[in-house]
C-alpha positions as CSV (number, residue, x, y, z in Angstrom):
1,M,-5.4,67.5,-6.2
2,I,-1.7,68.4,-5.4
3,K,-2.0,72.3,-6.4
4,F,-4.7,71.8,-3.5
5,F,-2.0,71.0,-1.1
6,R,0.8,73.2,-2.0
7,K,-1.3,76.1,-2.2
8,I,-2.2,75.6,1.6
9,R,1.4,74.6,2.6
10,R,2.1,78.1,1.1
11,R,-0.5,80.0,3.1
12,L,0.4,78.3,6.1
13,V,4.1,79.0,5.5
14,A,3.4,82.7,5.0
15,E,1.3,83.4,7.9
16,T,3.8,82.1,10.3
17,K,1.6,79.2,11.5
18,F,3.8,76.4,12.8
19,S,2.1,74.5,14.6
20,K,-0.4,74.3,12.2
21,Y,2.2,73.6,9.1
22,L,3.6,71.1,11.1
23,L,0.3,69.3,11.9
24,Y,-0.6,69.7,7.8
25,A,3.5,68.0,6.7
26,I,2.1,65.1,9.4
27,G,-0.8,64.5,8.2
28,E,-0.1,64.7,4.4
29,I,2.7,62.2,5.2
30,V,0.0,60.1,6.7
31,L,-2.2,59.9,3.6
32,V,1.3,59.3,1.4
33,V,2.4,56.7,3.3
34,I,-1.7,55.1,3.3
35,G,-2.0,56.0,-0.5
36,I,0.9,54.1,-0.7
37,L,-0.7,51.0,1.6
38,I,-3.7,50.9,-0.3
39,A,-1.5,50.8,-3.8
40,L,0.7,47.9,-2.4
41,Q,-3.1,46.2,-1.3
42,I,-4.3,46.3,-4.8
43,N,-1.1,45.4,-6.4
44,N,-0.8,42.1,-4.0
45,W,-4.9,41.5,-4.2
46,N,-3.8,41.3,-8.0
47,E,-1.2,39.5,-7.7
48,K,-2.9,36.9,-5.6
49,R,-5.6,36.4,-7.8
50,K,-3.4,36.0,-10.5
51,I,-1.8,33.3,-9.1
52,R,-4.9,31.6,-8.1
53,K,-6.2,31.9,-12.1
54,N,-2.6,30.2,-13.1
55,E,-3.1,27.8,-10.5
56,I,-6.9,27.2,-11.9
57,I,-4.9,27.2,-15.7
58,I,-2.3,24.0,-14.1
59,L,-5.5,21.8,-12.0
60,E,-7.5,22.0,-15.3
61,Q,-4.6,20.9,-17.3
62,L,-3.7,18.1,-14.6
63,N,-7.2,16.7,-14.5
64,E,-7.6,16.6,-18.2
65,D,-4.2,14.7,-18.5
66,L,-5.6,12.5,-15.6
67,S,-8.8,11.8,-16.8
68,K,-6.9,10.5,-19.7
69,N,-5.0,8.1,-17.8
70,L,-8.3,7.0,-16.2
71,E,-9.3,5.9,-19.5
72,E,-6.1,3.9,-20.3
73,V,-6.2,2.8,-17.2
74,L,-10.0,1.4,-18.2
75,E,-8.9,0.0,-21.5
76,I,-5.8,-1.5,-19.8
77,K,-8.1,-3.3,-17.2
78,S,-10.6,-4.7,-20.2
79,I,-7.8,-6.6,-22.1
80,L,-6.2,-7.9,-19.1
81,T,-9.2,-9.2,-17.8
82,K,-10.1,-10.9,-21.6
83,A,-6.9,-11.7,-21.5
84,S,-7.2,-13.4,-17.8
85,G,-10.8,-15.5,-18.7
86,N,-9.1,-17.0,-22.0
87,S,-6.6,-18.4,-19.9
88,K,-8.4,-19.6,-17.3
89,S,-11.0,-21.5,-19.9
90,F,-7.8,-22.5,-21.6
91,L,-6.8,-24.1,-17.7
92,R,-10.0,-25.4,-17.8
93,F,-9.8,-27.2,-21.0
94,L,-6.3,-29.1,-20.3
95,N,-7.9,-30.6,-17.8
96,S,-11.0,-31.5,-19.3
97,Q,-11.9,-34.3,-21.8
98,N,-12.3,-32.3,-25.0
99,N,-9.8,-32.9,-27.5
100,H,-11.1,-30.1,-29.8
101,V,-8.9,-27.4,-30.5
102,D,-11.2,-24.8,-32.5
103,S,-10.9,-22.2,-29.2
104,I,-7.5,-22.5,-28.4
105,S,-6.5,-20.3,-31.4
106,V,-8.4,-17.3,-30.2
107,W,-7.3,-18.1,-26.5
108,L,-3.8,-17.8,-27.1
109,D,-4.7,-14.4,-29.6
110,K,-6.2,-12.6,-26.5
111,L,-3.0,-13.3,-24.2
112,D,-0.6,-12.3,-27.2
113,R,-2.3,-8.4,-26.6
114,N,0.0,-6.4,-24.2
115,P,-1.0,-3.4,-23.6
116,I,1.4,-0.1,-23.4
117,F,0.3,2.3,-19.7
118,N,0.8,5.7,-22.4
119,N,1.4,8.2,-19.3
120,A,0.1,11.6,-20.0
121,N,2.2,13.3,-17.6
122,T,3.0,17.2,-19.7
123,T,1.7,19.1,-17.0
124,Y,3.3,17.0,-14.3
125,K,6.7,17.4,-15.8
126,N,5.8,21.4,-15.9
127,L,5.5,20.9,-12.3
128,E,8.0,19.4,-11.4
129,N,10.8,21.8,-13.2
130,N,8.9,24.5,-11.9
131,P,9.9,25.4,-7.8
132,N,7.5,27.4,-7.0
133,K,5.0,26.3,-5.4
134,I,1.5,26.9,-7.6
135,I,-0.7,24.3,-6.4
136,S,-1.8,26.0,-3.1
137,N,-3.3,22.8,-1.3
138,D,-0.6,20.8,0.1
139,T,-2.7,17.3,0.2
140,L,-3.7,17.9,-2.9
141,R,-0.5,18.7,-4.2
142,L,1.2,15.6,-2.5
143,R,-1.6,12.7,-3.8
144,I,-0.7,13.9,-7.2
145,T,2.7,13.6,-6.3
146,L,2.0,9.8,-5.6
147,M,0.1,9.2,-8.4
148,Y,2.3,10.0,-11.0
149,E,5.5,9.1,-8.6
150,K,3.9,5.5,-7.5
151,E,1.2,4.4,-8.9
152,F,1.8,4.8,-12.4
153,K,5.0,3.6,-12.0
154,N,4.0,0.6,-10.1
155,I,2.2,-0.1,-13.5
156,D,4.9,0.3,-15.6
157,V,7.1,-2.1,-13.1
158,R,4.3,-5.0,-13.7
159,E,4.1,-3.7,-16.8
160,N,7.4,-5.1,-17.2
161,G,7.3,-7.9,-14.8
162,Y,4.8,-9.5,-17.5
163,K,6.9,-8.4,-21.0
164,T,10.8,-9.7,-19.4
165,H,9.8,-12.8,-17.4
166,F,5.9,-14.3,-17.1
167,Y,4.7,-13.8,-21.4
168,P,8.3,-14.5,-22.7
169,E,7.9,-18.0,-20.5
170,F,4.9,-18.6,-21.6
171,K,5.9,-18.1,-25.6
172,K,9.1,-19.9,-25.2
173,H,6.3,-23.3,-24.1
174,Q,3.9,-22.1,-26.5
175,R,7.2,-22.3,-29.8
176,E,7.8,-25.9,-28.4
177,N,4.4,-27.4,-28.2
178,F,2.9,-25.4,-31.2
179,T,3.2,-24.4,-35.4
180,M,2.4,-21.9,-37.2
181,T,2.5,-22.4,-40.8
182,T,1.2,-19.9,-43.9
183,S,-0.6,-20.2,-46.6
184,V,-2.0,-18.6,-49.5
185,S,-5.8,-18.2,-50.3
186,E,-6.8,-19.7,-53.4
187,D,-7.0,-16.3,-55.4
188,G,-3.4,-15.8,-54.6
189,K,-5.2,-12.2,-52.9
190,E,-4.5,-13.3,-48.8
191,I,-2.1,-14.8,-47.0
192,I,-3.5,-16.8,-44.4
193,F,-1.8,-17.8,-41.0
194,D,-3.1,-20.8,-39.5
195,Y,-1.0,-20.5,-35.7
196,N,-1.6,-21.8,-32.7
197,R,-2.7,-25.1,-33.9
198,P,-1.3,-28.2,-30.6
199,K,1.4,-30.0,-32.6
200,N,0.1,-33.0,-30.5
201,I,-3.4,-32.0,-28.3
202,E,-2.8,-35.4,-26.2
203,D,1.2,-34.1,-25.3
204,L,-0.3,-30.8,-24.9
205,K,-2.6,-31.6,-21.3
206,K,0.6,-33.5,-20.4
207,N,2.7,-31.0,-19.9
208,D,3.6,-29.5,-17.3
209,G,5.7,-27.0,-18.3
210,F,3.5,-25.4,-20.3
211,K,0.6,-25.5,-17.5
212,N,2.8,-23.6,-14.9
213,A,3.4,-21.3,-17.9
214,L,-0.4,-20.8,-18.4
215,I,-0.9,-20.7,-14.6
216,D,1.9,-18.3,-13.8
217,M,0.8,-16.1,-16.2
218,Y,-3.0,-16.1,-15.2
219,N,-2.4,-15.4,-11.9
220,F,-0.2,-12.6,-12.9
221,L,-2.8,-11.4,-14.8
222,K,-4.7,-11.2,-11.8
223,L,-3.0,-9.3,-10.1
224,R,-2.1,-6.9,-12.2
225,I,-6.1,-6.0,-12.8
226,N,-6.7,-6.0,-8.9
227,F,-3.7,-3.4,-8.9
228,L,-5.4,-1.7,-11.7
229,T,-8.8,-1.0,-10.2
230,M,-7.3,0.1,-7.1
231,T,-5.2,2.5,-8.9
232,E,-8.8,3.1,-10.9
233,N,-10.6,3.7,-7.5
234,I,-7.5,6.5,-6.3
235,L,-7.5,8.4,-10.1
236,W,-11.1,8.8,-10.3
237,A,-11.5,10.3,-6.6
238,L,-9.1,12.5,-7.3
239,I,-10.1,14.3,-10.0
240,Q,-13.2,14.2,-8.0
241,D,-11.5,16.5,-5.3
242,I,-9.2,18.5,-8.5
243,E,-13.2,19.5,-9.9
244,K,-13.5,20.5,-6.5
245,E,-10.6,22.4,-5.0
246,I,-10.8,24.5,-9.1
247,A,-14.7,25.1,-8.2
248,S,-13.6,26.4,-4.3
249,L,-10.7,28.7,-6.4
250,K,-13.1,30.1,-8.6
């Protein structure tokens, strides 16, 4: 093609047809400019395709992390719901005429379970360290940020509040009013824990300090469950909308 244009240019120069040569030169320049523009457009299209492909990968990884976090939230909520139910049963027992202590060890065992929220945030941390706007949907990007910076951090705050205040306060009263002893099985192969036995059931039912600590823990458990339910709903909606965004980008 280049040789073809050169031949035409030489012929026009040889024939001293300057006006035609000028038109030809202008046409050649226009063709070169158009070629450059087309090349730039193709390059931009390829670059946008790479960016979109990278965004899809990031969103898929985010959704995988968020799905793991949803499983964590549901598991913690299940454990806390059982603990709340057992603390409620214990409170009813303390206000009843029933003095059978067989169920107490089961109730207290459930209250001793303190689940930890393991935040799957590897992809989000990578996004934080990247100055470029990888997620093009501004609204979706804000919701993802709020999920990690607000919802998940609030889970940690309430979790720490339970572990540093409500649970230790209850355990203090438990140690004062319950005994924990160990024994060995007849064959000598197994250690048997005889724990969570009230020292005196009548005194325990009259102990306002123990009751109040149990009530406070029960109320805080209910609060945590309610907030976890809200986080669950927000998280589920976010996962679904990220899936829609991935589908639209594809």
